[in-house]
C-alpha positions as CSV (number, residue, x, y, z in Angstrom):
1,M,223.6,-23.4,64.9
2,N,225.4,-26.5,65.7
3,S,223.9,-30.1,65.3
4,D,222.8,-30.4,68.9
5,Q,220.7,-27.4,68.6
6,A,219.3,-28.3,65.2
7,I,217.8,-31.5,66.4
8,P,215.4,-30.2,68.8
9,Y,214.6,-27.3,66.5
10,L,213.7,-29.6,63.8
11,M,211.6,-31.9,66.1
12,A,209.4,-29.3,67.8
13,P,207.2,-28.4,64.8
14,V,206.6,-32.0,63.9
15,N,205.5,-32.8,67.7
16,N,203.2,-29.9,67.6
17,S,201.5,-30.9,64.6
18,L,200.5,-34.3,65.7
19,P,197.3,-34.5,67.5
20,A,197.4,-36.0,70.9
21,A,196.1,-39.5,71.2
22,L,192.7,-39.9,73.1
23,S,192.6,-42.0,76.1
24,E,188.9,-41.5,77.1
25,F,185.5,-40.1,75.8
26,L,183.2,-37.8,77.5
27,L,179.6,-38.8,77.8
28,I,177.2,-36.0,77.8
29,C,173.6,-37.1,78.8
30,F,170.6,-34.9,77.6
31,P,172.7,-32.1,76.2
32,G,171.1,-28.8,77.0
33,Y,169.2,-30.3,80.0
34,Q,172.0,-30.9,82.7
35,S,170.1,-28.9,85.3
36,W,167.5,-31.7,85.2
37,Q,169.9,-34.4,85.7
38,H,169.4,-34.7,89.6
39,W,165.6,-34.9,89.2
40,L,166.0,-37.4,86.4
41,S,168.2,-39.6,88.7
42,L,165.3,-40.2,91.0
43,P,163.0,-42.1,88.7
44,L,166.1,-43.7,87.0
45,S,167.4,-45.0,90.2
46,L,163.9,-46.2,91.4
47,L,163.3,-48.2,88.2
48,F,167.0,-49.6,88.4
49,L,166.1,-50.9,91.9
50,L,162.7,-52.4,90.5
51,A,164.4,-54.0,87.6
52,M,167.1,-55.6,89.9
53,A,164.6,-56.6,92.7
54,A,162.3,-58.2,90.1
55,N,165.1,-60.5,88.2
56,A,166.5,-61.3,91.8
57,T,163.3,-62.4,93.1
58,L,162.4,-64.6,90.0
59,L,166.1,-66.2,90.2
60,L,165.5,-66.7,94.2
61,T,162.1,-68.2,93.5
62,I,163.3,-70.6,90.8
63,R,166.3,-71.6,93.0
64,L,164.3,-72.3,96.0
65,E,161.5,-74.1,94.0
66,M,163.7,-76.1,91.8
67,V,164.9,-78.0,94.9
68,R,161.3,-79.2,95.5
69,S,159.3,-79.3,92.2
70,L,160.7,-77.4,89.3
71,H,162.4,-79.7,86.9
72,E,161.4,-78.4,83.5
73,P,164.5,-77.7,81.4
74,M,163.0,-74.3,80.3
75,Y,163.4,-72.8,83.6
76,Y,167.2,-72.6,82.9
77,L,166.4,-70.4,79.9
78,L,164.1,-68.2,82.2
79,S,167.0,-67.9,84.4
80,L,169.3,-67.1,81.7
81,L,167.0,-64.5,80.6
82,S,166.9,-62.9,84.0
83,L,170.8,-62.9,84.2
84,L,171.1,-61.1,80.9
85,D,168.7,-58.5,82.2
86,I,170.9,-58.1,85.4
87,V,174.0,-57.8,83.2
88,L,172.6,-55.1,80.9
89,C,171.1,-53.1,84.0
90,L,174.6,-53.2,85.6
91,T,176.3,-52.2,82.4
92,V,174.4,-49.3,81.7
93,I,172.5,-47.5,84.7
94,P,175.2,-47.2,87.4
95,K,177.3,-45.2,84.9
96,V,174.3,-43.0,84.1
97,L,173.7,-42.4,87.7
98,A,177.4,-41.6,88.3
99,I,177.1,-38.9,85.6
100,F,173.9,-37.6,87.1
101,W,175.0,-37.5,90.9
102,F,179.0,-37.0,90.5
103,D,179.5,-35.6,87.1
104,L,181.8,-38.4,86.3
105,K,181.4,-38.1,82.4
106,A,184.7,-39.7,81.4
107,I,184.9,-43.2,80.3
108,S,188.1,-45.0,79.3
109,F,188.5,-46.3,75.6
110,S,188.3,-50.0,77.0
111,A,185.3,-49.5,79.0
112,C,183.6,-47.7,76.2
113,F,184.2,-50.6,73.7
114,L,183.4,-53.2,76.4
115,Q,180.1,-51.5,77.0
116,M,179.4,-51.5,73.3
117,F,180.1,-55.1,73.0
118,I,177.8,-55.9,76.0
119,M,174.9,-53.9,74.7
120,N,175.2,-55.2,71.0
121,S,175.6,-58.9,72.2
122,F,173.4,-59.2,75.4
123,L,170.2,-57.6,74.1
124,P,170.3,-60.0,71.0
125,M,170.8,-62.7,73.5
126,E,167.7,-61.7,75.2
127,S,165.7,-61.6,71.9
128,C,167.1,-65.2,71.1
129,T,166.2,-66.5,74.5
130,C,162.6,-65.4,73.9
131,M,162.8,-67.1,70.6
132,I,163.7,-70.4,72.1
133,M,161.0,-69.9,74.8
134,A,158.5,-69.3,72.1
135,Y,159.4,-72.4,70.5
136,N,159.0,-74.2,73.9
137,R,155.5,-72.9,74.2
138,Y,154.8,-74.0,70.6
139,V,155.9,-77.7,71.3
140,A,154.1,-77.8,74.4
141,I,150.9,-76.7,73.0
142,C,150.9,-78.0,69.4
143,H,152.8,-81.2,70.1
144,P,152.3,-82.0,73.8
145,L,152.9,-85.9,73.4
146,C,156.4,-85.1,71.8
147,Y,157.3,-82.4,74.4
148,P,159.3,-84.5,76.8
149,S,161.4,-86.0,74.1
150,I,162.2,-82.7,72.3
151,I,162.6,-80.2,75.2
152,T,165.2,-82.0,77.2
153,D,168.2,-81.0,79.4
154,Q,170.4,-81.5,76.4
155,F,168.4,-79.4,74.0
156,V,168.4,-76.6,76.8
157,V,172.3,-76.8,77.0
158,K,172.5,-76.7,73.0
159,A,170.2,-73.7,72.9
160,S,172.2,-71.9,75.6
161,V,175.4,-72.3,73.7
162,F,173.9,-71.4,70.6
163,I,172.3,-68.1,72.1
164,I,175.6,-67.1,73.6
165,A,177.8,-68.1,70.7
166,R,175.7,-66.7,67.8
167,N,175.3,-63.2,69.2
168,A,178.8,-62.8,70.7
169,L,180.4,-63.8,67.4
170,I,178.1,-61.6,65.4
171,S,178.3,-58.7,67.9
172,A,182.1,-58.7,68.3
173,P,183.2,-57.1,65.0
174,I,181.1,-53.9,65.9
175,P,183.3,-52.7,68.7
176,I,186.5,-54.3,67.0
177,F,185.8,-52.2,63.9
178,S,185.2,-49.1,66.1
179,S,188.2,-49.5,68.2
180,R,190.5,-49.6,65.1
181,L,189.5,-46.2,63.8
182,H,191.5,-43.2,64.2
183,Y,190.2,-40.6,66.8
184,C,191.8,-37.2,66.1
185,G,190.5,-34.9,68.7
186,K,186.7,-35.2,69.2
187,K,185.7,-36.9,72.2
188,V,182.3,-35.7,73.4
189,I,179.5,-38.2,72.9
190,E,176.1,-36.6,73.1
191,H,174.7,-39.9,74.6
192,C,174.4,-41.6,77.9
193,L,176.6,-44.6,76.7
194,C,178.8,-45.7,74.0
195,A,176.2,-46.2,71.3
196,N,177.0,-48.0,68.0
197,L,177.4,-45.0,65.6
198,C,177.9,-42.3,68.2
199,V,181.4,-43.4,68.8
200,P,182.6,-43.9,65.4
201,R,181.2,-40.6,64.2
202,L,183.9,-39.0,66.2
203,S,186.7,-40.6,64.2
204,C,188.4,-39.1,61.2
205,D,188.1,-42.3,59.1
206,N,185.5,-43.6,56.8
207,I,182.9,-45.4,58.9
208,T,180.9,-46.9,55.9
209,L,182.0,-50.4,56.9
210,N,180.8,-50.0,60.3
211,R,177.5,-48.6,59.1
212,L,176.9,-51.6,56.7
213,Y,178.0,-54.3,59.2
214,Q,175.7,-53.0,61.9
215,L,172.7,-52.7,59.5
216,V,173.2,-56.3,58.2
217,A,173.9,-57.8,61.7
218,S,170.9,-56.2,63.3
219,W,168.6,-57.3,60.5
220,I,169.9,-60.7,60.4
221,V,169.8,-61.2,64.3
222,V,166.8,-59.3,65.4
223,S,164.6,-59.8,62.2
224,S,165.0,-63.5,62.3
225,D,164.2,-63.9,65.9
226,L,161.2,-61.8,65.5
227,I,160.0,-63.7,62.5
228,L,160.4,-67.0,64.4
229,I,158.6,-65.6,67.4
230,F,155.7,-64.4,65.5
231,I,155.5,-67.8,63.5
232,S,155.4,-69.6,66.8
233,Y,152.8,-67.6,68.4
234,T,150.8,-67.8,65.1
235,F,150.7,-71.6,65.4
236,I,149.8,-71.5,68.9
237,L,146.9,-69.0,68.6
238,W,145.8,-71.1,65.7
239,A,145.9,-74.2,67.9
240,F,143.9,-72.4,70.5
241,W,141.2,-71.3,68.1
242,D,141.0,-74.6,66.2
243,Q,140.6,-76.6,69.4
244,G,138.3,-74.2,71.0
245,W,140.5,-73.7,74.2
246,E,140.2,-70.8,76.4
247,L,143.2,-68.4,76.3
248,Q,144.8,-67.8,79.6
249,K,144.6,-64.5,81.1
250,G,148.3,-63.5,80.6
251,S,149.0,-65.6,77.6
252,A,148.9,-62.5,75.2
253,W,151.3,-60.4,77.4
254,P,154.5,-62.4,76.5
255,F,153.9,-62.1,72.8
256,S,153.0,-58.4,72.7
257,L,156.1,-57.7,75.1
258,L,158.5,-59.7,72.7
259,F,157.2,-58.0,69.9
260,F,157.7,-54.7,71.3
261,Q,161.1,-55.5,72.6
262,S,162.5,-56.9,69.5
263,Y,161.1,-54.0,67.3
264,F,162.1,-51.3,69.8
265,F,165.6,-52.6,69.9
266,D,165.9,-52.6,66.1
267,Q,164.8,-48.9,66.3
268,L,167.2,-48.0,69.3
269,E,170.0,-46.3,67.0
270,G,169.4,-42.6,66.5
271,K,166.5,-42.1,68.8
272,G,168.5,-39.7,71.2
273,P,170.5,-40.3,74.5
274,M,167.4,-41.6,76.5
275,A,166.6,-44.6,74.4
276,H,169.3,-46.9,75.6
277,P,169.1,-46.5,79.3
278,V,165.4,-46.4,79.3
279,F,165.1,-49.6,77.3
280,S,167.8,-51.3,79.4
281,M,165.3,-51.2,82.4
282,F,162.0,-51.3,80.9
283,G,163.0,-54.5,79.1
284,P,164.6,-56.1,81.9
285,S,161.8,-55.0,84.4
286,P,158.8,-56.9,83.4
287,S,160.2,-59.5,81.1
288,P,161.2,-62.3,83.2
289,A,158.3,-61.7,85.5
290,I,155.8,-61.8,82.6
291,S,157.3,-65.0,81.2
292,G,156.9,-66.6,84.7
293,L,153.4,-65.6,85.3
294,D,151.9,-68.6,83.6
295,K,154.1,-71.2,85.4
296,D,152.0,-72.6,88.2
297,Q,155.2,-73.9,90.1
298,T,157.0,-70.6,90.1
299,G,155.4,-69.0,93.2
300,P,152.6,-67.3,91.1
301,K,151.5,-65.2,94.0
302,L,154.9,-63.8,94.5
303,L,155.4,-63.0,90.9
304,K,152.0,-61.4,90.5
305,K,153.0,-59.1,93.4
306,V,156.0,-58.0,91.7
307,F,154.3,-57.7,88.4
308,M,151.6,-55.5,90.0
309,V,154.5,-53.0,91.5
310,L,156.3,-52.9,88.0
311,Q,153.1,-52.4,85.9
312,P,152.7,-48.7,86.5
313,A,156.3,-48.2,85.9
314,C,155.9,-49.8,82.3
315,K,152.8,-47.6,81.5
316,V,154.8,-44.4,82.5
317,G,157.6,-45.6,80.3
318,K,155.3,-46.4,77.2
319,G,153.5,-42.9,77.8
């Protein structure tokens, strides 16, 4: 055997022993229930349209009314909340519907980790926005004379920068750590999207660092927001009871929904493939509409009609 023949002979076993580099994952929604996917797509697509319509209606109403009468800085945060909801819906639901309708299960590495970043950063952004809005209500009710000097346009700008920067910086290491892992053959994700720990579990490396960071980050972000929201509404309720004021009809709705939203986000991981896509709509669908119900200037009749349409869907989801 001459030298020209020996080189390919020696190289062949080495190439065969190396695993092929993965370029995509496969998303398997509802393993074992693929025959139900077309039926599940019907309520999913309906709820997607309702969520988008609710947020678009609120944004349009605020935009039209702001020209005439809305000059409160906190309406910008309400608009930010709707925009975050729209991004979350567009990140998750179209891909799930594509799997249901066209069996497009493949998702590239870059799209998978981008989806992971958006889910891990925008959901806490919603929670943080709700925290700022709870603080706004606390100042408006408990310190009304100081409200114009505290809740200003400058305060809203700083709060918006804080909301985006804090959650983006804290959430960025999660997809970065996951993308740096070595994936050696397994590419089937038994989930409707690239969830936090579903993807790292496919790697051949130790994912202890990923687990620890996600645990610490979720407790720092979500728990802090939830505690501050709870404290704000505790002071608000105390002020109502202390002064003997009558609670508004919808005043308990935002608090209960925010509590449910923050708690449920903290419990999403490991609850099965349906948790993320369902929450990404049930959170966005009623949240901005409910937050705007007690604003007399935001077209209350229109928002109440939207909320009446969305309420049955929320009850079905909670059931």
